[in-house]
C-alpha positions as CSV (number, residue, x, y, z in Angstrom):
1,M,0.2,0.1,0.0
2,Q,1.3,3.1,-1.1
3,S,2.4,5.4,2.4
4,P,0.7,8.8,3.1
5,L,4.1,9.8,3.3
6,E,4.9,10.2,-0.6
7,I,2.5,12.2,-1.2
8,T,4.9,14.4,-2.4
9,D,3.1,16.4,-5.7
10,E,1.4,20.1,-5.4
11,E,-0.4,19.2,-7.9
12,Q,-2.4,15.9,-6.0
13,Y,-1.7,16.2,-2.7
14,W,-4.0,13.8,-1.2
15,L,-4.4,9.7,-0.7
16,R,-7.7,8.0,-1.1
17,S,-8.7,4.6,-0.1
18,R,-10.0,4.2,-3.0
19,D,-7.1,4.9,-4.6
20,V,-5.3,2.2,-2.4
21,S,-8.0,-1.0,-2.1
22,D,-9.9,-2.2,-5.0
23,S,-12.8,-3.4,-2.3
24,P,-15.8,-2.5,-3.0
25,T,-16.8,-1.4,0.4
26,V,-14.7,1.4,0.3
27,A,-17.3,4.9,-0.3
28,G,-20.1,1.8,-1.4
29,D,-23.2,1.2,-1.3
30,V,-23.6,-1.8,1.2
31,Y,-22.7,1.2,4.2
32,F,-26.0,2.8,3.4
33,S,-28.2,-0.5,4.6
34,E,-25.7,-1.7,6.8
35,Y,-25.9,1.8,9.3
36,D,-29.9,2.4,7.8
37,I,-28.3,6.4,5.9
38,A,-30.4,7.6,3.9
39,R,-28.7,9.0,0.4
40,A,-28.3,12.5,-0.3
41,D,-31.0,12.4,-3.0
42,E,-33.4,10.2,-0.3
43,T,-32.8,13.2,2.0
44,T,-35.8,15.9,3.0
45,V,-35.6,18.5,4.6
46,E,-36.6,17.4,7.6
47,A,-33.7,15.5,8.4
48,L,-31.7,19.0,8.5
49,P,-30.1,18.4,12.0
50,P,-30.1,20.9,14.6
51,A,-28.0,24.1,13.8
52,D,-27.3,26.8,16.3
53,S,-27.4,29.6,14.0
54,D,-29.6,30.7,10.8
55,T,-26.1,31.1,8.8
56,V,-25.2,27.2,9.6
57,R,-29.2,26.4,8.9
58,G,-28.5,28.1,5.3
59,I,-25.4,26.4,4.6
60,D,-27.1,22.7,5.5
61,R,-29.9,24.0,2.8
62,E,-27.7,24.7,0.8
63,A,-26.1,21.0,1.1
64,L,-29.6,19.6,0.9
65,D,-30.3,21.6,-2.3
66,Q,-27.1,20.3,-4.6
67,D,-27.0,16.7,-2.6
68,L,-23.5,17.2,-1.6
69,L,-24.7,15.7,2.2
70,T,-20.7,13.7,2.0
71,G,-18.4,15.0,5.0
72,K,-15.7,13.8,7.3
73,W,-13.3,13.7,10.5
74,Q,-10.4,15.2,10.8
75,I,-7.4,14.1,12.0
76,T,-4.5,15.9,12.3
77,G,-1.0,14.4,12.9
78,S,2.6,14.1,12.8
79,P,4.1,12.2,9.7
80,E,4.7,9.0,11.6
81,R,1.5,9.0,13.4
82,V,-0.2,9.3,9.3
83,E,1.5,6.7,8.6
84,D,1.0,4.2,10.8
85,L,-3.3,5.0,11.0
86,F,-4.2,5.3,7.1
87,P,-3.5,1.9,6.1
88,K,-5.6,0.9,9.7
89,L,-8.4,3.2,8.6
90,V,-8.3,1.6,5.1
91,A,-8.8,-2.0,6.4
92,D,-11.7,-0.4,8.2
93,A,-13.1,0.5,4.9
94,E,-12.7,-2.1,4.0
95,D,-14.5,-3.5,6.6
96,G,-17.6,-1.3,6.4
97,I,-16.6,0.0,9.4
98,V,-15.6,4.0,8.2
99,W,-17.4,4.8,4.5
100,A,-14.1,5.8,3.4
101,V,-10.7,7.5,4.3
102,K,-8.0,10.0,2.9
103,A,-4.8,11.5,3.7
104,M,-3.4,14.7,2.8
105,T,-0.7,16.6,3.0
106,T,-0.6,20.7,3.8
107,F,0.4,21.3,0.2
108,G,-3.3,22.3,-0.5
109,F,-4.1,23.3,2.6
110,E,-1.1,26.2,1.7
111,N,0.5,25.3,5.5
112,L,-2.4,26.9,7.4
113,S,-1.2,26.5,10.9
114,M,-4.0,25.0,12.2
115,Y,-2.8,21.7,10.3
116,D,-0.3,19.4,11.4
117,E,2.0,18.6,8.6
118,Y,-0.8,15.8,7.5
119,L,-4.2,15.9,7.6
120,L,-6.0,12.3,7.7
121,T,-10.3,12.4,6.5
122,V,-12.8,9.7,7.5
123,Y,-15.3,9.8,5.6
124,T,-19.5,9.6,6.4
125,P,-21.8,10.0,3.5
126,N,-24.6,12.1,5.1
127,Y,-23.5,14.3,7.8
128,F,-27.1,15.0,8.6
129,D,-27.4,11.8,9.5
130,R,-25.9,12.6,13.6
131,A,-26.1,9.1,15.0
132,D,-23.9,7.6,12.3
133,I,-21.6,10.6,12.3
134,H,-21.7,9.9,16.2
135,R,-20.9,6.0,15.6
136,V,-17.7,7.3,13.3
137,R,-16.5,9.5,15.9
138,D,-16.9,7.2,18.8
139,Y,-15.3,4.4,17.1
140,L,-12.0,6.7,16.1
141,R,-12.1,7.7,19.9
142,R,-12.0,4.1,20.9
143,E,-10.1,2.5,18.3
144,Y,-7.1,5.0,17.7
145,G,-7.4,6.9,21.1
146,E,-8.5,10.7,19.1
147,N,-9.8,11.8,22.2
148,G,-8.6,15.8,21.5
149,E,-11.0,17.8,19.6
150,L,-12.4,16.5,16.7
151,Y,-13.7,18.5,13.7
152,Y,-16.3,17.3,11.8
153,K,-16.3,19.4,7.5
154,P,-19.3,18.7,5.7
155,D,-17.5,18.7,1.8
156,I,-19.9,21.8,1.1
157,Y,-18.2,23.8,3.7
158,T,-14.9,22.7,1.4
159,K,-17.0,23.5,-1.8
160,K,-17.8,27.0,-0.3
161,G,-14.2,27.7,0.6
162,I,-15.0,28.1,4.8
163,D,-11.1,27.3,6.1
164,A,-9.6,29.1,9.3
165,T,-9.3,31.8,7.2
166,T,-11.9,32.2,6.1
167,V,-14.1,31.1,8.4
168,A,-15.0,34.5,9.7
169,E,-16.4,35.8,6.3
170,F,-19.0,32.8,6.8
171,G,-20.2,34.3,10.3
172,L,-19.1,30.8,11.3
173,S,-17.2,30.6,14.8
174,A,-15.3,27.3,13.6
175,P,-14.6,25.7,10.2
176,A,-16.8,22.7,10.7
177,R,-20.3,21.8,11.3
178,Y,-19.4,19.6,14.2
179,V,-16.4,20.6,16.6
180,E,-16.2,17.6,19.6
């Protein structure tokens, strides 16, 4: 398996679980039925998660309108930590415990100070499903000792350009939907 430490191309600064595994369970359909997750195109406005502001509610509605409900828990760490965790998380995706995972370098984040040199993102297919995102968070804490503050960032935040440098422009307190 390719190591995340071998990512050196500044144009493609990530390594996805589906790039290193041909298992059909990685970001696969079985996950939806296994954990009773609604697909984005099946999700209705009634499923909107609780929001602490109109801004967050508006972003959630935009995500729903675009069928863009994927999101990810973010784990930062040293190169050694990421190299150790990445194959384990890929195996978890192959086993259907998590939906998908990606390792990224700070090339793509222009060395933002909030990130270490590497970042692992552990995906869920529908961030409106709080039971699933909490199940995955609890798994990361229990299985891998990720007991510090974790950020959950929906892909709509990424698409809109919400990050540590732009969060105030969007009227948000953090570049993440959930901080737990």
